[in-house]
VEXKEDREN-763577 format. One record per residue (C-alpha): residue in one letter; x, z, y. Coordinates in steps of 0.5 Angstrom, whole numbers, padded with zeros to 4 digits, always signed. Layout:
N
aXZY;...
***
This chain:
408
x-0016+0003+0037;x-0010+0000+0034;x-0010-0007+0031;x-0011-0005+0024;x-0017-0001+0025;x-0021-0008+0028;x-0018-0012+0022;x-0021-0007+0017;x-0028-0007+0021;x-0028-0014+0021;x-0026-0015+0014;x-0031-0009+0012;x-0037-0013+0016;x-0035-0020+0012;x-0036-0016+0005;x-0042-0012+0007;x-0046-0019+0009;x-0047-0020+0001;x-0047-0013-0001;x-0054-0011-0002;x-0055-0013-0009;x-0054-0006-0012;x-0061-0003-0009;x-0064-0009-0013;x-0060-0008-0020;x-0066-0003-0022;x-0071-0008-0020;x-0067-0014-0024;x-0067-0010-0030;x-0074-0009-0030;x-0077-0015-0028;x-0072-0020-0032;x-0071-0016-0038;x-0077-0012-0039;x-0074-0006-0039;x-0078+0001-0037;x-0076+0004-0030;x-0073+0010-0034;x-0068+0005-0038;x-0067+0001-0031;x-0065+0008-0028;x-0060+0010-0034;x-0057+0004-0033;x-0056+0004-0026;x-0053+0011-0027;x-0048+0009-0032;x-0045+0004-0026;x-0045+0011-0022;x-0041+0014-0027;x-0036+0009-0028;x-0035+0010-0020;x-0032+0017-0021;x-0026+0015-0024;x-0025+0009-0020;x-0025+0013-0013;x-0020+0017-0016;x-0016+0011-0019;x-0016+0008-0012;x-0013+0014-0009;x-0007+0014-0014;x-0006+0007-0014;x-0005+0007-0006;x+0001+0012-0007;x+0004+0008-0013;x+0002+0001-0012;x+0001+0001-0005;x-0005+0000+0000;x-0006-0007+0000;x-0005-0009-0007;x-0010-0003-0009;x-0015-0006-0004;x-0014-0013-0006;x-0015-0011-0013;x-0021-0007-0012;x-0025-0013-0008;x-0023-0018-0013;x-0025-0014-0019;x-0032-0013-0016;x-0033-0020-0014;x-0032-0022-0022;x-0036-0017-0024;x-0042-0019-0020;x-0041-0026-0022;x-0042-0023-0029;x-0048-0019-0028;x-0051-0026-0024;x-0050-0030-0031;x-0052-0025-0036;x-0056-0027-0041;x-0058-0020-0044;x-0059-0013-0042;x-0053-0011-0046;x-0049-0016-0042;x-0052-0013-0035;x-0050-0006-0038;x-0043-0008-0039;x-0042-0012-0033;x-0045-0006-0029;x-0040-0001-0032;x-0034-0006-0030;x-0037-0006-0023;x-0037+0001-0023;x-0030+0002-0025;x-0027-0003-0020;x-0032-0001-0014;x-0029+0005-0011;x-0022+0002-0011;x-0022+0000-0004;x-0025+0006-0001;x-0019+0011-0001;x-0013+0006+0001;x-0018+0003+0007;x-0020+0010+0009;x-0013+0013+0009;x-0010+0007+0013;x-0015+0009+0019;x-0013+0016+0018;x-0006+0015+0019;x-0007+0009+0024;x-0010+0014+0029;x-0009+0021+0032;x-0014+0027+0029;x-0018+0026+0036;x-0019+0019+0035;x-0022+0019+0028;x-0029+0020+0029;x-0029+0014+0034;x-0025+0010+0029;x-0029+0012+0023;x-0035+0011+0027;x-0033+0004+0028;x-0032+0002+0021;x-0039+0005+0020;x-0041+0000+0025;x-0038-0006+0022;x-0041-0004+0015;x-0048-0004+0019;x-0046-0010+0023;x-0045-0014+0016;x-0051-0010+0013;x-0056-0014+0018;x-0054-0020+0015;x-0054-0017+0008;x-0061-0015+0009;x-0064-0021+0011;x-0060-0025+0005;x-0064-0020+0001;x-0070-0021+0004;x-0070-0028+0003;x-0066-0029-0003;x-0069-0024-0007;x-0076-0027-0006;x-0073-0033-0009;x-0068-0030-0015;x-0065-0023-0015;x-0059-0026-0019;x-0057-0030-0013;x-0056-0023-0009;x-0051-0022-0014;x-0047-0029-0013;x-0047-0028-0005;x-0045-0021-0006;x-0039-0023-0011;x-0037-0029-0006;x-0037-0024+0000;x-0032-0019-0004;x-0027-0025-0006;x-0027-0027+0001;x-0026-0020+0004;x-0020-0020-0002;x-0017-0026+0001;x-0018-0024+0008;x-0014-0017+0007;x-0009-0020+0003;x-0007-0024+0009;x-0008-0020+0015;x-0006-0013+0012;x+0001-0011+0013;x+0006-0011+0006;x+0006-0005+0002;x+0013-0001+0002;x+0017-0002-0005;x+0014+0003-0010;x+0018+0009-0011;x+0023+0009-0016;x+0023+0014-0022;x+0025+0021-0020;x+0025+0019-0013;x+0021+0023-0007;x+0014+0023-0008;x+0011+0025-0001;x+0004+0026-0004;x+0006+0029-0011;x+0005+0036-0009;x-0002+0034-0006;x-0007+0038-0010;x-0014+0037-0006;x-0018+0040-0012;x-0015+0047-0010;x-0017+0047-0003;x-0023+0051-0002;x-0024+0048+0005;x-0025+0041+0001;x-0030+0044-0004;x-0034+0047+0002;x-0034+0040+0005;x-0035+0037-0002;x-0041+0041-0005;x-0046+0039+0001;x-0043+0032+0002;x-0045+0031-0006;x-0052+0033-0004;x-0052+0029+0002;x-0049+0023-0002;x-0055+0024-0007;x-0060+0023-0002;x-0057+0017+0002;x-0056+0014-0005;x-0063+0015-0007;x-0066+0012-0001;x-0062+0006-0003;x-0064+0006-0010;x-0071+0008-0009;x-0074+0004-0003;x-0075-0002-0007;x-0079+0001-0012;x-0083+0006-0007;x-0085+0000-0003;x-0088-0004-0009;x-0092+0003-0011;x-0095+0002-0004;x-0097-0005-0004;x-0091-0008-0001;x-0086-0013-0004;x-0080-0010-0006;x-0076-0015-0002;x-0079-0012+0004;x-0073-0007+0003;x-0068-0012+0006;x-0072-0012+0012;x-0071-0004+0012;x-0064-0004+0011;x-0063-0009+0016;x-0067-0004+0021;x-0062+0001+0019;x-0056-0003+0020;x-0058-0005+0027;x-0060+0003+0028;x-0053+0005+0026;x-0050-0001+0031;x-0054+0001+0037;x-0052+0009+0035;x-0045+0008+0037;x-0045+0008+0044;x-0050+0013+0044;x-0046+0018+0040;x-0040+0017+0045;x-0044+0020+0051;x-0042+0027+0053;x-0048+0030+0050;x-0046+0028+0043;x-0039+0028+0043;x-0038+0035+0046;x-0041+0038+0040;x-0037+0041+0035;x-0037+0038+0028;x-0041+0043+0025;x-0047+0043+0030;x-0047+0035+0030;x-0047+0035+0022;x-0053+0040+0022;x-0057+0036+0028;x-0056+0030+0023;x-0059+0033+0017;x-0065+0035+0021;x-0066+0028+0024;x-0065+0025+0017;x-0070+0030+0015;x-0075+0028+0020;x-0074+0020+0018;x-0075+0022+0011;x-0082+0026+0012;x-0084+0020+0016;x-0083+0016+0010;x-0087+0020+0006;x-0094+0019+0010;x-0092+0012+0012;x-0097+0007+0010;x-0096+0001+0014;x-0089-0003+0015;x-0088-0002+0022;x-0089+0006+0021;x-0083+0005+0015;x-0079+0001+0020;x-0079+0007+0025;x-0078+0012+0020;x-0072+0008+0018;x-0069+0008+0025;x-0070+0016+0025;x-0066+0017+0019;x-0061+0012+0020;x-0059+0015+0027;x-0058+0022+0023;x-0054+0018+0017;x-0049+0015+0023;x-0047+0022+0025;x-0046+0024+0019;x-0041+0018+0016;x-0038+0018+0023;x-0036+0026+0022;x-0034+0028+0015;x-0029+0023+0014;x-0025+0025+0020;x-0026+0033+0018;x-0023+0031+0011;x-0017+0027+0013;x-0016+0033+0018;x-0015+0038+0012;x-0010+0034+0008;x-0003+0035+0009;x+0002+0030+0011;x+0002+0024+0006;x-0004+0027+0003;x-0010+0023+0006;x-0011+0018+0001;x-0012+0023-0005;x-0016+0028+0000;x-0021+0022+0002;x-0021+0020-0006;x-0023+0027-0008;x-0028+0028-0003;x-0031+0021-0005;x-0032+0023-0012;x-0039+0026-0009;x-0041+0019-0008;x-0040+0017-0015;x-0043+0023-0017;x-0049+0021-0013;x-0049+0014-0015;x-0050+0017-0023;x-0055+0022-0021;x-0059+0018-0016;x-0063+0013-0020;x-0065+0018-0025;x-0067+0023-0020;x-0071+0018-0016;x-0074+0014-0022;x-0076+0021-0025;x-0079+0023-0018;x-0083+0017-0017;x-0086+0017-0024;x-0088+0024-0024;x-0089+0026-0017;x-0091+0020-0013;x-0088+0017-0007;x-0090+0022-0002;x-0085+0027-0006;x-0080+0022-0007;x-0079+0023+0000;x-0081+0030+0002;x-0076+0033-0003;x-0070+0030+0000;x-0073+0032+0007;x-0073+0039+0005;x-0066+0039+0002;x-0064+0037+0008;x-0067+0042+0012;x-0063+0047+0007;x-0056+0043+0008;x-0057+0044+0016;x-0057+0052+0015;x-0052+0052+0010;x-0047+0048+0015;x-0048+0053+0020;x-0048+0059+0016;x-0043+0057+0011;x-0039+0051+0011;x-0037+0051+0018;x-0034+0058+0018;x-0030+0056+0012;x-0027+0050+0015;x-0026+0053+0022;x-0022+0059+0018;x-0018+0054+0014;x-0016+0050+0021;x-0014+0057+0024;x-0010+0059+0018;x-0006+0052+0018;x-0005+0052+0026;x-0002+0059+0025;x+0003+0057+0019;x+0006+0051+0022;x+0012+0052+0026;x+0013+0050+0033;x+0020+0047+0033;x+0018+0042+0027;x+0013+0038+0029;x+0008+0044+0029;x+0005+0042+0036;x+0002+0036+0034;x-0001+0039+0028;x-0004+0045+0032;x-0007+0041+0038;x-0010+0037+0033;x-0014+0043+0030;x-0015+0045+0036;x-0018+0039+0038;x-0022+0038+0032;
***
């Protein structure tokens, strides 16, 4: 892997060490300010709504300002907003800083993912994005322990730790990433100016199931502390389960490189991942001891590791030259939508259906996703790749593109 990949992996690990405050935002709102569960869910949804323009802005700023500037801006803004949440003295102040956090929260993602897409060839993107995922998980092992320990003392300090990790990561990125190229002059060429990801049917084919998957992943993050409380555990025990999840993702990386898994094409791999996640969440629905929750966490985390390592490589492969940032930013809107909907869906399911259905419903949805991946999404993406390979002439660099599509 190129040096820049490892720099991004290390930086994200540092950032992730303190990044387990958000799952406890609803708990903070409920316990510190006496808000109802429904109100806490709505305020968390407001944060998620703000992340949608943040993700799109990250893709555009990466082109206009440069990737390094956009990354540093986003991380610094996150740190300052987290400190505001920690110091807030009223529910209104928490709401304001939560929205501000959402507006800068996703600026980092498109330029960092674009750097990876440009640094390696299509055949190595699954491994590169898998390493980034493992770096996040490795930092998450420390984050879960911090959440479990600090959360029992004072939930506000979780946001302070998160803020410090964001600022430390911003400084690291400023020092180690290559300098941005000078912004394009007015009227000059704009390589990504003609990129229109929302008009790409293949991207939509990835985006729609990606949104459903993101909703389920965010529901796990948002609902787990509340669900554990309903089962008689401490909300802070969710930190231990998040650490288990992170360790499982790290342990999965060498397993996913075995021929048995590496030889699978994208569509069967994603379908298998959805089935594995469904099994883990089904276990959550019936678990009544902490060891059972730990084992169930290992199962769904393995499925999530497969998904996150695959989908970004597929999306980056759909982008035209110079368009990876915009495509990845557009696909990433799925996580913004999920962050809006997850707190509401999770709290409503928990309130009206109970803990069992809180996990049983998404498990059933994942089974549907597995079938849709094989019957609909996979064929649409494969058709698009075949069409691209046929249209690219051989004498202008088409060999590389054609080989890339065939390899995928």
